[in-house]
Residue, then its C-alpha position, 0 to 999 in steps of 0.5 A: m371721201n370728199m372732205t369738203e363735203w364732210k366739213k359742210s355736213i358738220y356746219t349744217n347739222p344742228k347736232r353736235s359731232a364728237l371726235p375725241i382723240m382716243t386709241h388706248p382704250g381699244l388696246t384694253i378691249i383687245g387685251k394688248k399693251v401700248i408697246d404691242a401697238v407702237s410695234s405692230g400695225e395689226v395690233h394698232f389697227n385691231a385696237i382702233r377697230a375694237l374701240d369703234d365697234r364698242y362705240p359705233d357711230s359715236s365719233a365722227a371719224v377714226n383716228c390713229l395712235m398719237d405717237l410722237s417718237v416715230e419720226a425722231e426714231c427714224f432720224g436716229s434718235q434713241i427711244n425708250f419703250s415701256e409696256n403701257d406708256l408711249p415711247t419717248v425720245t431720250g437724248r439729242i442727236v444734233y448739236d450745232e450747224v455741222t451736225v444738222r448739215s450732216l443729218k440725213v433725211p431718212q427713207l420711209n422704210t426706216g424704223r417703225i414708220p412702215h407699222y403706222l402706214n400698215a395700221t392706216t392702210m388697214a383702217v382705210k380698208a375697214f372704215h368706209h362710212k367715216p373718215v380715217f385720220a392718220g397721225c404725225i408730229g409737227p416740224f418744230s416739235l420733231a426738231g425739238r426732239l432731235y436738238d433737245i427742246s430746252e436747247i432749241m428754245t435757246a437756239v431760236y435766238e442764238e443760231p436761228d439759221t441752224i434751227l431753220l435748216l434743221l426744220q427744212k429737213c424735218t419738213s422734208l420727212l414729214r411731207d413725204y410721210i404724210t403723202a404716203f398716208k394720203n396715198t393709203g386712201a386716208n382722209g387726213v392727218i392729225m399733226a401734233e405740234p405741241a412745242a410750237g405752243l412754247l413760242s411767242a407768235d412771231l417765233c411760231d410763225t417763223f420756226s413752225s407755222n411757215f413750214i406747216r403751211t408748206i406742207v398744207s399747200e402740198v397735201q391738202d385737197e378735197t380728199f385730204a384734210v390736215m388737222l393741226h393740234n397744238c396742246g401747248n398754245t395758251g392763246q398767244v399763237t392762235q392766229s399763227v396756227i390759223s395762218t397755216g391754212a389747215a382745214m381743222l384746228h385742234f386746241g388743248n385745254n390751256v385755251d379758252m374754247v369760246q374765245t378761240l372760236h371767236e377768233v377762228p374763221d367759221d370755214r375751219i372745223v375747231l376741235g377741243n378741248l376737255d382735259p384728257v387727264g383731269v376730266m377724262k381720266m380723273q373725274r367721276p362719270e357724273e362729273v365727266y357728263a357735266s363738264t362735257l355738257e358745260l362745254l357743249t352748252a358754251t359753244r352752242g352758237f358755233p356750228n364749226f365746233v366738234i367736241s373733243t379731248g384737249c389731247d390724246t387720252p392716256p391709258g387708264v381712262p375708265f370706260e364709264n367715263i367714255n360712256a358718260f362723255y358720249q351720253a352727254v353728247r347724245d343728250f345735248n343733241g336730243n335736247l335741240w328740238 
């Protein structure tokens, strides 16, 4: 699939596209738990397929599970697994320049990476009418899991060279991982870099965007798009996020979507930013419908906008709320004429 043409089809279609970051409801459909999906590429794929079967042609693309523990596990981090929540990283594995220098960049046959490559391969074979997006973590967010997020926020000031070295190693793994996704035939990757939203604009440039820019320059082309997700941004790093060159920018519910759209060049696809918990999980269906219409109306003047959730929807989002979201999109598009 030519992603340049796909992006153009978004710009030129007066109807609004939707692309929520959503996989967990598919597990409910097939009667599986989160731990099943993060441990099996086949279960992961079956959840994706079941969700698309439930809502055919409602989402503009297929996206895989957003699991931000996979890459840290490959480096050697301890992972805490639970039945119905995504895995989490426990404890740090690097502390200083010595431990960072000794850290080895893992191979792609390490940990659960093969399961995620397998799920993406199956999705590519199953879906031909819409793009398939794999998922990965961003370099600074990965470094924060290896070094400890609180410690790295201090170390960027006190030991910047050590953190830059760690980021080089994180970037090396991510480049290889994303290239492997590309080789499966995937049309893009959603790179989640939430920790960069904790930085100032200058620090975000130095410790996140410069490394992402390197990855984007190597993997992004007409057949493969990088969607950069930053749900930690409150607006201070928007320009830094733009500078990465990622073709698609996904923002969380901490930013003003209209203000953000004014800042982003109109040749980029911009996605966001309904609160995945406060709206999609906690509101009543009629409130979800109203919130969705409100965002669609506010962003009416931006043809490069695709409505989405501000982050991955958590387990337990009611199907009635998903129905209300998609119904609001259909009704909004039906009233354009």
